[in-house]
VEXVEX-438871 format. One line per 5 residues: for each residue y, x, z of N, C-alpha, C, O. Coordinates in Angstrom, 3 decimals, padded with zeros to 6 digits. Each point is the difference from the previous one (the first is absolute). Example, Ala and Ser with C-alpha at 12.3 -4.5 7.8 and 13.67 -1.06 7.14 Angstrom:
-005.690/013.190/007.800/001.190/-000.890/000.000/001.200/000.900/000.000/-000.019/001.036/000.665 | 001.069/-001.386/-001.385/001.190/000.820/000.060/001.090/-000.770/000.730/001.108/000.509/000.169
This chain:
-042.645/000.412/-016.804/-001.014/-001.051/000.123/000.172/-000.664/001.278/000.211/000.590/001.060 | -000.320/-001.966/-001.225/000.014/-000.860/001.058/-001.276/-000.094/000.682/-001.056/000.007/-000.633 | 001.109/-000.098/001.948/-001.140/-000.119/000.874/-000.696/-001.423/-000.072/000.723/-000.981/-000.174 | -002.006/000.834/000.293/-000.624/-001.221/-000.050/000.364/-000.650/001.326/000.323/000.634/001.005 | -000.413/-002.090/-001.104/000.201/-000.818/001.187/-000.719/000.420/001.178/-001.190/000.315/-000.028
001.955/-000.309/001.131/-000.805/000.324/001.281/-000.010/001.525/000.319/-000.534/000.479/001.001 | 001.225/000.275/-002.026/000.082/001.508/000.075/001.495/000.459/-000.083/000.844/-000.798/-000.406 | -000.534/001.941/000.744/001.232/000.690/000.145/-000.191/001.432/-000.631/-001.033/000.639/000.197 | 002.080/-000.160/-000.969/-000.099/001.410/-000.490/000.860/000.740/000.957/001.093/-000.415/000.385 | -001.707/001.662/000.021/000.776/000.888/000.801/-000.073/001.329/-000.727/-000.893/000.299/-000.793
001.932/000.483/001.143/000.063/001.287/-000.537/-000.302/000.938/001.170/000.709/-000.265/000.971 | -001.602/001.342/-000.768/-000.277/000.720/000.840/000.376/001.595/-000.132/-000.314/000.598/-001.029 | 000.896/-000.025/001.945/000.432/001.455/-000.166/000.853/000.506/000.950/000.510/-000.842/000.738 | -000.200/002.073/-000.546/000.840/000.578/001.084/001.216/000.665/-001.021/-000.110/000.310/-001.186 | 001.207/-000.215/002.010/001.129/000.635/-000.621/-000.441/001.403/-000.525/000.115/000.288/-001.191
-000.597/000.528/002.068/-000.328/001.306/-000.266/-000.794/000.338/-001.168/000.127/001.080/-000.578 | -001.137/-002.197/000.137/-000.710/000.002/-001.096/000.704/000.037/-001.223/-000.575/000.283/-001.051 | 001.841/-000.562/001.114/000.887/-000.014/-001.158/000.169/-001.462/-000.570/-000.798/-000.913/000.212 | 001.940/000.821/-000.961/000.455/-001.123/-000.664/-000.908/-000.325/-001.100/-000.300/000.858/-000.829 | -000.180/-002.124/000.774/-000.879/-000.443/-001.057/-001.392/000.213/000.315/-000.872/-000.327/-000.805
000.604/000.850/001.917/-001.361/000.443/000.336/-000.774/-001.095/000.785/-000.988/000.324/000.659 | 001.384/-001.524/-000.710/-000.693/-001.059/000.568/-001.068/-000.613/-000.777/-000.086/000.078/-001.226 | -000.768/-000.724/002.035/-001.305/-000.591/-000.677/000.296/-001.451/000.416/000.382/-000.337/001.121 | -000.626/-000.555/-002.263/000.071/-001.496/000.302/-001.226/-000.486/000.248/-000.990/000.408/-000.606 | 000.953/-001.246/001.443/-001.445/-000.943/000.337/000.516/-001.415/000.270/001.134/-000.265/000.398
-002.114/-000.612/-000.667/000.257/-001.320/000.266/-001.034/-000.435/001.233/-001.211/000.179/-000.136 | 001.706/-000.695/001.209/-000.707/-000.347/001.164/-000.047/-001.613/000.254/000.785/-000.738/-000.596 | -001.622/000.306/001.391/000.092/-001.411/000.470/001.126/-000.086/000.881/000.315/000.851/000.832 | 000.394/-002.152/-001.114/001.094/-000.166/000.971/-000.394/-000.073/001.459/000.799/000.313/000.882 | -002.025/-000.723/-000.628/-000.502/-000.062/001.342/-000.024/001.251/000.726/-000.039/-000.029/001.230
000.059/001.164/-001.883/000.262/001.463/000.702/001.301/-000.034/000.633/000.123/000.633/001.049 | 000.859/-001.262/-001.508/001.302/000.122/000.675/000.052/-000.528/001.450/000.890/000.281/000.802 | -001.896/-001.040/-000.575/000.018/-000.458/001.488/-000.886/000.809/000.927/-000.150/-000.327/001.177 | -000.438/001.386/-001.716/-000.889/000.982/000.743/000.956/000.741/000.974/001.066/000.377/-000.487 | -001.308/-000.114/001.814/001.021/000.775/000.887/000.280/001.523/-000.592/001.120/000.510/000.025
-001.939/-000.056/-000.398/000.161/001.469/-000.534/000.705/-000.113/-001.370/000.711/000.943/-000.346 | -000.832/-001.900/-000.377/000.855/-000.048/-001.167/001.386/-000.485/000.156/000.862/000.284/-000.832 | -000.645/-000.938/001.775/001.260/-000.659/000.461/000.781/001.402/000.487/001.173/000.194/-000.319 | -001.863/000.672/001.043/000.788/001.091/000.478/000.433/000.779/-001.169/001.097/000.556/000.043 | -001.922/-000.449/-001.190/000.469/000.740/-001.293/001.128/-000.788/-000.594/000.900/000.635/-000.549
-000.842/-001.918/000.592/001.040/-000.685/-000.595/001.212/000.111/000.882/001.070/-000.195/-000.576 | -001.025/000.480/001.904/001.046/000.176/000.687/000.676/001.522/-000.418/001.200/000.170/-000.213 | -002.145/000.784/000.155/000.566/001.224/-000.534/000.574/000.078/-001.297/000.918/000.777/-000.260 | -001.515/-001.687/-000.705/000.375/-000.129/-001.360/001.553/-000.658/000.176/000.909/000.437/-000.705 | -000.714/-001.303/001.499/001.428/-000.588/000.022/000.900/001.184/000.665/001.136/000.206/-000.428
-001.527/000.338/001.179/000.810/001.232/000.749/000.372/000.952/-001.298/001.161/000.186/-000.364 | -002.170/000.315/-000.198/000.214/001.057/-001.075/000.789/-000.615/-001.256/001.002/000.566/-000.439 | -001.490/-001.723/-000.102/000.505/-000.628/-001.324/000.729/-000.961/-000.013/000.705/-000.187/-000.992 | -000.664/-000.716/002.109/000.434/-001.246/-000.056/-000.937/-000.837/-000.886/-000.862/000.589/-000.652 | 000.987/-002.044/000.582/-000.892/-000.626/-000.821/000.790/-000.363/-001.351/001.125/-000.497/-000.044
-001.895/000.825/-000.994/000.545/-000.196/-001.379/000.041/-001.623/-000.443/-000.906/-000.771/000.319 | 001.886/000.428/-000.969/-000.025/-001.426/-000.380/-000.941/-000.343/-001.113/-000.451/-001.135/-000.151 | 000.165/002.168/-000.637/-000.906/-000.098/-001.149/-000.847/001.261/-000.150/000.405/001.105/000.362 | -001.678/-001.336/-000.950/-000.907/001.150/-000.127/-000.893/000.068/001.128/000.038/-000.795/000.939 | -000.934/001.864/-001.058/-000.977/000.123/000.965/000.550/000.631/001.252/000.933/000.802/000.042
-001.655/-001.282/001.006/000.368/000.634/001.334/-000.309/001.476/000.084/-001.044/000.394/-000.520 | 001.808/000.418/001.093/-000.078/001.385/000.064/-000.524/000.280/001.481/000.602/-000.415/000.991 | -001.713/001.117/-000.938/-000.394/000.422/001.308/-000.160/001.384/000.190/-000.630/000.684/-000.806 | 001.283/-000.117/002.057/000.256/001.561/000.282/-001.321/000.574/000.574/000.013/000.433/001.152 | -001.043/-000.406/-001.813/-001.099/000.740/000.397/-000.892/000.575/-001.062/000.042/-000.423/-001.156
-000.836/001.368/001.532/-000.731/000.764/-001.100/-001.144/-001.083/-000.619/-000.501/-000.916/000.652 | 000.258/001.183/-001.830/-000.976/-000.776/-000.739/-001.371/000.043/000.901/-000.698/-001.008/000.115 | 000.415/002.070/000.423/-001.238/000.283/000.727/-000.029/-000.949/001.320/-000.968/-000.689/000.319 | 002.164/000.768/000.375/000.155/-000.873/001.098/-000.103/-001.492/-000.374/-000.738/-000.756/000.630 | 001.450/000.373/-001.606/-000.052/-001.298/-000.481/-001.442/-000.510/-000.439/-000.288/-001.176/000.225
-000.464/001.870/-000.733/-001.497/-000.160/-000.355/-000.808/-000.174/001.293/-000.845/-000.890/000.098 | 001.090/001.672/000.798/-000.605/-000.063/001.346/000.381/-001.265/000.581/-000.893/-000.740/000.412 | 002.031/000.415/-000.331/000.438/-001.394/000.714/-000.584/-001.147/-000.747/-000.469/-000.962/000.608 | 000.484/001.035/-001.956/-000.835/-001.080/-000.791/-001.332/-000.132/000.571/-000.396/-001.050/000.505 | -000.376/002.236/-000.594/-001.401/000.077/000.435/-000.234/-000.813/001.377/-000.823/-000.906/000.136
001.661/001.376/000.820/000.006/-000.389/001.327/000.164/-001.597/-000.011/-000.777/-000.681/000.669 | 001.746/000.117/-001.396/000.146/-001.332/-000.108/-001.132/-000.861/-000.556/-000.238/-001.143/000.391 | -000.492/001.850/-001.416/-000.997/-000.550/-000.692/-001.272/-000.119/000.908/-000.729/-000.991/000.061 | 000.592/002.071/000.579/-001.096/000.168/000.868/000.049/-000.963/001.268/-001.024/-000.497/000.469 | 002.334/000.267/000.064/-000.039/-000.943/000.967/-000.139/-001.441/-000.489/-000.548/-000.800/000.758
000.928/000.448/-001.785/-000.131/-001.285/-000.637/-001.540/-000.136/-000.202/-000.438/-001.091/000.366 | -000.454/001.945/-000.859/-001.324/000.030/-000.238/-000.708/-000.394/001.327/-000.864/-000.874/000.080 | 001.362/001.671/001.015/-000.432/000.077/001.212/000.119/-001.564/000.792/-000.840/-000.437/000.787 | 001.921/-000.165/-001.153/000.402/-001.301/000.593/-000.829/-000.918/-000.756/-000.418/-000.999/000.585 | 000.105/001.202/-001.859/-000.885/-001.016/-000.614/-001.389/000.047/000.489/-000.646/-001.037/000.154
000.166/002.205/000.095/-001.241/000.064/000.619/-000.196/-000.244/001.446/-001.122/000.059/000.503 | 002.250/-000.347/000.215/000.037/-000.434/001.414/000.020/001.219/000.904/-000.302/-000.137/001.185 | 000.640/001.322/-001.678/-000.060/001.266/000.852/001.533/-000.058/000.678/000.912/-000.518/-000.645 | -000.693/001.036/001.886/001.184/000.223/000.561/000.962/000.908/-000.929/-000.391/000.711/-000.926 | 001.549/-000.854/001.300/000.994/000.938/-000.707/-000.183/001.390/000.618/000.014/000.210/001.213
-000.190/000.740/-002.184/-000.222/001.300/000.323/000.945/000.900/-000.542/-000.394/001.106/-000.369 | 001.777/-001.470/000.251/000.832/000.788/-000.588/000.821/000.840/001.250/001.194/-000.188/000.234 | -001.922/000.998/000.405/000.558/000.525/001.221/000.716/001.268/-000.357/000.845/000.421/000.790 | -001.092/000.223/-001.884/000.623/001.361/-000.326/001.348/-000.510/-000.802/-000.055/-000.788/-000.944 | 001.145/001.297/001.408/001.305/-000.373/-000.614/000.105/000.742/-001.189/-000.588/001.068/-000.169
001.349/-001.624/-000.694/000.213/000.789/-001.440/001.165/000.789/000.290/000.948/-000.498/000.607 | -000.946/001.721/-001.005/001.039/000.979/000.181/000.588/000.316/-001.321/-000.558/000.673/-000.867 | 001.820/-001.255/000.777/000.741/000.051/-001.306/000.834/001.157/000.123/000.550/000.219/001.080 | -000.380/000.596/-002.116/000.842/001.123/-000.218/001.465/-000.567/000.228/000.331/-001.112/-000.412 | 000.443/001.886/001.037/001.483/-000.338/000.330/000.725/-000.030/-001.567/-000.056/000.977/-000.747
000.557/-001.914/000.479/000.736/-000.125/-001.379/001.311/000.807/000.189/000.621/-000.027/001.063 | -000.201/000.795/-002.218/001.249/000.640/000.079/001.173/-000.833/000.104/000.052/-000.907/-000.830 | 000.859/000.993/001.613/001.067/-000.915/000.156/001.272/000.678/-000.659/001.081/-000.589/-000.004
């Protein structure tokens, strides 16, 4: 299935969770510019390289990915309300199997 305009498909899962045990999500392309998401993209490049076709694969647990999405959404909501950036707690991603 093709992602809607302005969105990107990603497969999320760790190697130790087993082959075929990834979950697919569609995310706003704007997430790619978030500093913590960029760290995850760098890790993905180290572990998998970047595929020419298909969804981007991210080397983190689904739980960590959902937490990162929540943090990004919360930060965006706070920015719209005029609150300062309060993403002081760094996201701890599980180390992907290499």
